[in-house]
TORKOL-4160 file (C-alpha; in steps of 0.2 Angstrom, whole numbers, padded with zeros to 4 digits, m for minus):
93
<pt num="1" X="m0571" Y="0561" Z="0628"/>
<pt num="2" X="m0583" Y="0557" Z="0614"/>
<pt num="3" X="m0590" Y="0538" Z="0614"/>
<pt num="4" X="m0601" Y="0530" Z="0601"/>
<pt num="5" X="m0614" Y="0515" Z="0607"/>
<pt num="6" X="m0619" Y="0505" Z="0593"/>
<pt num="7" X="m0634" Y="0495" Z="0599"/>
<pt num="8" X="m0639" Y="0479" Z="0587"/>
<pt num="9" X="m0647" Y="0462" Z="0588"/>
<pt num="10" X="m0644" Y="0446" Z="0580"/>
<pt num="11" X="m0660" Y="0445" Z="0571"/>
<pt num="12" X="m0657" Y="0463" Z="0563"/>
<pt num="13" X="m0650" Y="0464" Z="0545"/>
<pt num="14" X="m0649" Y="0481" Z="0545"/>
<pt num="15" X="m0638" Y="0480" Z="0561"/>
<pt num="16" X="m0625" Y="0468" Z="0553"/>
<pt num="17" X="m0625" Y="0478" Z="0535"/>
<pt num="18" X="m0624" Y="0494" Z="0543"/>
<pt num="19" X="m0610" Y="0491" Z="0559"/>
<pt num="20" X="m0594" Y="0486" Z="0548"/>
<pt num="21" X="m0596" Y="0502" Z="0537"/>
<pt num="22" X="m0601" Y="0514" Z="0551"/>
<pt num="23" X="m0586" Y="0506" Z="0563"/>
<pt num="24" X="m0574" Y="0509" Z="0546"/>
<pt num="25" X="m0579" Y="0525" Z="0544"/>
<pt num="26" X="m0577" Y="0531" Z="0561"/>
<pt num="27" X="m0561" Y="0523" Z="0565"/>
<pt num="28" X="m0554" Y="0530" Z="0548"/>
<pt num="29" X="m0558" Y="0549" Z="0551"/>
<pt num="30" X="m0559" Y="0547" Z="0570"/>
<pt num="31" X="m0547" Y="0535" Z="0577"/>
<pt num="32" X="m0548" Y="0541" Z="0595"/>
<pt num="33" X="m0566" Y="0539" Z="0597"/>
<pt num="34" X="m0570" Y="0526" Z="0605"/>
<pt num="35" X="m0585" Y="0513" Z="0599"/>
<pt num="36" X="m0594" Y="0501" Z="0610"/>
<pt num="37" X="m0605" Y="0487" Z="0601"/>
<pt num="38" X="m0621" Y="0482" Z="0613"/>
<pt num="39" X="m0629" Y="0467" Z="0608"/>
<pt num="40" X="m0647" Y="0470" Z="0615"/>
<pt num="41" X="m0650" Y="0452" Z="0619"/>
<pt num="42" X="m0635" Y="0451" Z="0627"/>
<pt num="43" X="m0636" Y="0468" Z="0637"/>
<pt num="44" X="m0655" Y="0471" Z="0640"/>
<pt num="45" X="m0651" Y="0480" Z="0655"/>
<pt num="46" X="m0641" Y="0493" Z="0646"/>
<pt num="47" X="m0653" Y="0495" Z="0632"/>
<pt num="48" X="m0666" Y="0499" Z="0645"/>
<pt num="49" X="m0656" Y="0510" Z="0653"/>
<pt num="50" X="m0652" Y="0520" Z="0636"/>
<pt num="51" X="m0669" Y="0519" Z="0631"/>
<pt num="52" X="m0666" Y="0508" Z="0615"/>
<pt num="53" X="m0682" Y="0499" Z="0609"/>
<pt num="54" X="m0680" Y="0498" Z="0590"/>
<pt num="55" X="m0662" Y="0493" Z="0580"/>
<pt num="56" X="m0651" Y="0498" Z="0575"/>
<pt num="57" X="m0646" Y="0513" Z="0586"/>
<pt num="58" X="m0632" Y="0522" Z="0588"/>
<pt num="59" X="m0629" Y="0536" Z="0601"/>
<pt num="60" X="m0616" Y="0548" Z="0602"/>
<pt num="61" X="m0609" Y="0553" Z="0619"/>
<pt num="62" X="m0597" Y="0566" Z="0627"/>
<pt num="63" X="m0592" Y="0564" Z="0644"/>
<pt num="64" X="m0606" Y="0552" Z="0646"/>
<pt num="65" X="m0621" Y="0561" Z="0641"/>
<pt num="66" X="m0630" Y="0558" Z="0625"/>
<pt num="67" X="m0629" Y="0572" Z="0612"/>
<pt num="68" X="m0636" Y="0564" Z="0598"/>
<pt num="69" X="m0647" Y="0548" Z="0593"/>
<pt num="70" X="m0651" Y="0539" Z="0578"/>
<pt num="71" X="m0663" Y="0527" Z="0577"/>
<pt num="72" X="m0669" Y="0513" Z="0564"/>
<pt num="73" X="m0667" Y="0523" Z="0548"/>
<pt num="74" X="m0652" Y="0535" Z="0545"/>
<pt num="75" X="m0636" Y="0536" Z="0535"/>
<pt num="76" X="m0618" Y="0535" Z="0538"/>
<pt num="77" X="m0614" Y="0552" Z="0533"/>
<pt num="78" X="m0628" Y="0559" Z="0546"/>
<pt num="79" X="m0618" Y="0550" Z="0560"/>
<pt num="80" X="m0602" Y="0558" Z="0552"/>
<pt num="81" X="m0608" Y="0575" Z="0551"/>
<pt num="82" X="m0612" Y="0575" Z="0568"/>
<pt num="83" X="m0596" Y="0568" Z="0575"/>
<pt num="84" X="m0587" Y="0580" Z="0564"/>
<pt num="85" X="m0596" Y="0594" Z="0573"/>
<pt num="86" X="m0594" Y="0588" Z="0590"/>
<pt num="87" X="m0575" Y="0583" Z="0587"/>
<pt num="88" X="m0571" Y="0601" Z="0582"/>
<pt num="89" X="m0580" Y="0607" Z="0597"/>
<pt num="90" X="m0573" Y="0595" Z="0611"/>
<pt num="91" X="m0558" Y="0587" Z="0604"/>
<pt num="92" X="m0548" Y="0599" Z="0596"/>
<pt num="93" X="m0549" Y="0611" Z="0611"/>
């Protein structure tokens, strides 16, 4: 099972701009993939467990294990390309 963890913060303007675009792109192309939005201010322990020290951070998890990490400076197409690869491997089999 593929899952997305999106780490954001209330004072992160990039996070606020990226979140709706990324979640829409994923939900359209990969409707079966869960996206969990994590506010690092409210969930500091979860952020620490995943070694999140900058924002935004997107983790692509497969079966509970991190497969890809995107931090600070990345594009939606970067994330979508990796999702496409993983989706082909895991979800279609």
